[in-house]
N, C-alpha and C positions, 0 to 999 in steps of 0.2 A: 563498559558499563551498559547493561541492558535497559532499554526504555519500555516501561509498562504503562499502558493506558487503562484507567479504571472508568467504566461507564456504569455508575451506581448513583441513584438519586437519594439514597439515605446518607446524609453527610457524616453521621457517626460511623457507619460501616466503611464508607470511602476513606475517612480519615484514619481509622484503625488499620485498614489494609495498607494504605499508603505509607503510614509510618513504619509498619512492620517490614515491608519490602524495601523501603529506603534504608532501614537499619542493616540490610543485607547488601547494600551497595548498589541498589537499582535506582534508576531515575524514574520517578512516578509522575504521571499527569492525570488529574481527575477532571473528567469532562464537566463543564458547567453549562454549556449551551446544548440542551437536549434536542433542539430542533435541527442543529447543524453538527451532528456527531462526525460526519465524514470530513468536514472542513478541519476539525481538530485532529482527526486521524491523519490526514494528509500533512498537516503542519508539524505534528509531533513525530510522525513516522515510527510508531511503536514496534517492538519486536514480539510483544504479546499483549492481548487484550483480555481484560476481565469484564464480563458483560452480564448485567442483570436482565431478566426477562421483562419485568414490569417497570416501565419507564414512562416519563411524560411524553406526550405527542405520538411517538412511535415505539413499539415494543422492541425487545432485544432481538427477536427473530428478524425484524426488518433490517436492523443495523448489521446483523451477522451476514445476511444476504448481500447487503451493500458492500461490506468489507470483502466478501468472497468474490465479488465481481472484479475487484482490482488487486487482491493480494491473497497470498497463502499464509499470512501471519497467523500463528496459533491463537485460538480463541477458547477461553474457558468461561462457561456460564456459571453464574452464582445466583441461586434462586431458592426461595422457599417452596416454589411450585415444583416439587421434585417427584411428582408421580411419574409412572412409567411412560405415559404418553408425551409429557413435556421433555423428558430425557431423550426419547426417540426422535422427537421433532427437532430438538436442538442439534443432535448428531447429524440428522438428515440435512439440516441447514448449513452444516459445515463446521460445527463446534468440535474441538479436540478433546474436551473433557467437560464434566458437569459436577459442580460441588454444591451440595444441598445446604441451605441455611437452616439453623445456625451452624457455623463451622468453626473448627479450631484453627487459629491463625498459623500455628506451626505446621499443621497438615497442609493448609493452603500454600504456605511458603515452599514446602517440600515438593508439592505438585508443580508449582510454577518453575522451580529450579530444574526439576527433572524434565519438564517439557522444553524448557530453553536449551538444556544440554542436548536432548534428542534432535532438536530442530537445527541448532546452529553449530554444534561441534564439528560436523562433517560437511557443512554446506555454507553457502553464502548467505549473508543477511539480506533481508528484503528491503529494497529501497524504492521509494516512490518519488516521481517528479511530477509536478502539477503546473499547468499553464492554461489559462482560459477555460477551466473546467475539465480539461483533458488530463487524465492521470496515467502515467507510464510506469509500469512495474519493470524496473531495470533488471530484475533477476529472471523474469520469464519472457520479457519482450512483448507483453500484451498491453495494448492501449485501451483505456476505457473512457468513453465519453457519453454522458447522459444515458447510462445503462447499456450502451452498445460496447461489445468487445470487438476491437479491431485487430485482427491477426496480422502480424508483420513478419517479413523475412528477417533473417539475422542482420543483413546489411541495412535494411530499412530502420530497424529499431536502434541500431548503433548510430546511424545518422541522426535520428530523432533524439536519442539520448544526449549526444554531444550538443545539439542545438538547444535542448531544454536546460542543460546544465549551464549554458551560457546565454540564457534568454536576455534579449535586449542588446546583445553584442553580436556583431557579424563574425562568423567563423569562416576562415579561408578554406578554399577547396583543397589545398594541400594538407591542412590539418585534418579535414574529414577523411581524405584518402589514407593518411597515416593511421588513423584510428581503425579504418576498415581493414587495413593490412593485418592488424592484430588478429583478425578472425581467419587468417590464412586464405583469404579470397584474393583472386587476382583483380586488382582495382586500377583502372587507368581513368583518365579524365572523362572519356565517353561513358564508361561504366558508371561513374558517379552521377553523371547527368541522367542516365536511364533510371537509376535507383531513386533519385530525388523526384523525378517525374512520376514514377509509380507511387511513391510515398504520398506525394501531393494529391494524386487521384484518390487514394484510399481515404485520406483525411477529408477531402471534399465530399466524398460519398457518405461519410459519417456526419457531415454537417459542419465541418471545420474549414470554412472558407478562408483563403489567404492566411493560413496558419504559418506557412513558411514563405518568407520573402527573399527575393534575390537582391543582393546589394552589388550593383554593377562594379566589376573590377576588383571585388573583394571576395565575396562568397555568399553565404546564406545566413539568415537569422530568423528567430521567432520573437515576436514582441507583442 
């Protein structure tokens, strides 16, 4: 089941679109807190976003940029401001499509289904993990924190992924080494220590102090 997030402040349009997509077997979430769209984005983890341009507090371009900092999830703009300049601006901000209002719900549904097929039939779904404001895209290995993109090596993001999946729980060094072996890298105890040390340094440089803790005799955890 695909998860679709609707960022639309007209309740009638949001309801009509939501009911139509739900009837096609999609799970729909309509944003209610237009000041904290990214919090709902992270919590719901949608596979496609329908986004209006004109919104309370911040416009759709703002939220499209925020989404693109952490995710490659498809974004379709829905707007009555469908002049050439707005369409070009939307595409430049990272939108995948632009549908002008008023629109036919059947055409919208067809476009959503086509974009979902193109995006996910031959690739992995995008998954996000969040902790203390840090958002890890597990499909790309990119960590975002307060607008900063932290580039991680494959080993670093695998370590961070395992720890964030188990936040609040200590993960043993053996478990981490087993997960790292899946990437065909040679990992021994010393290599793990080196990778964790480098990862901690990158996190601290981004402003994430004490993000990873050592639990003596057990392993590591984030909390």
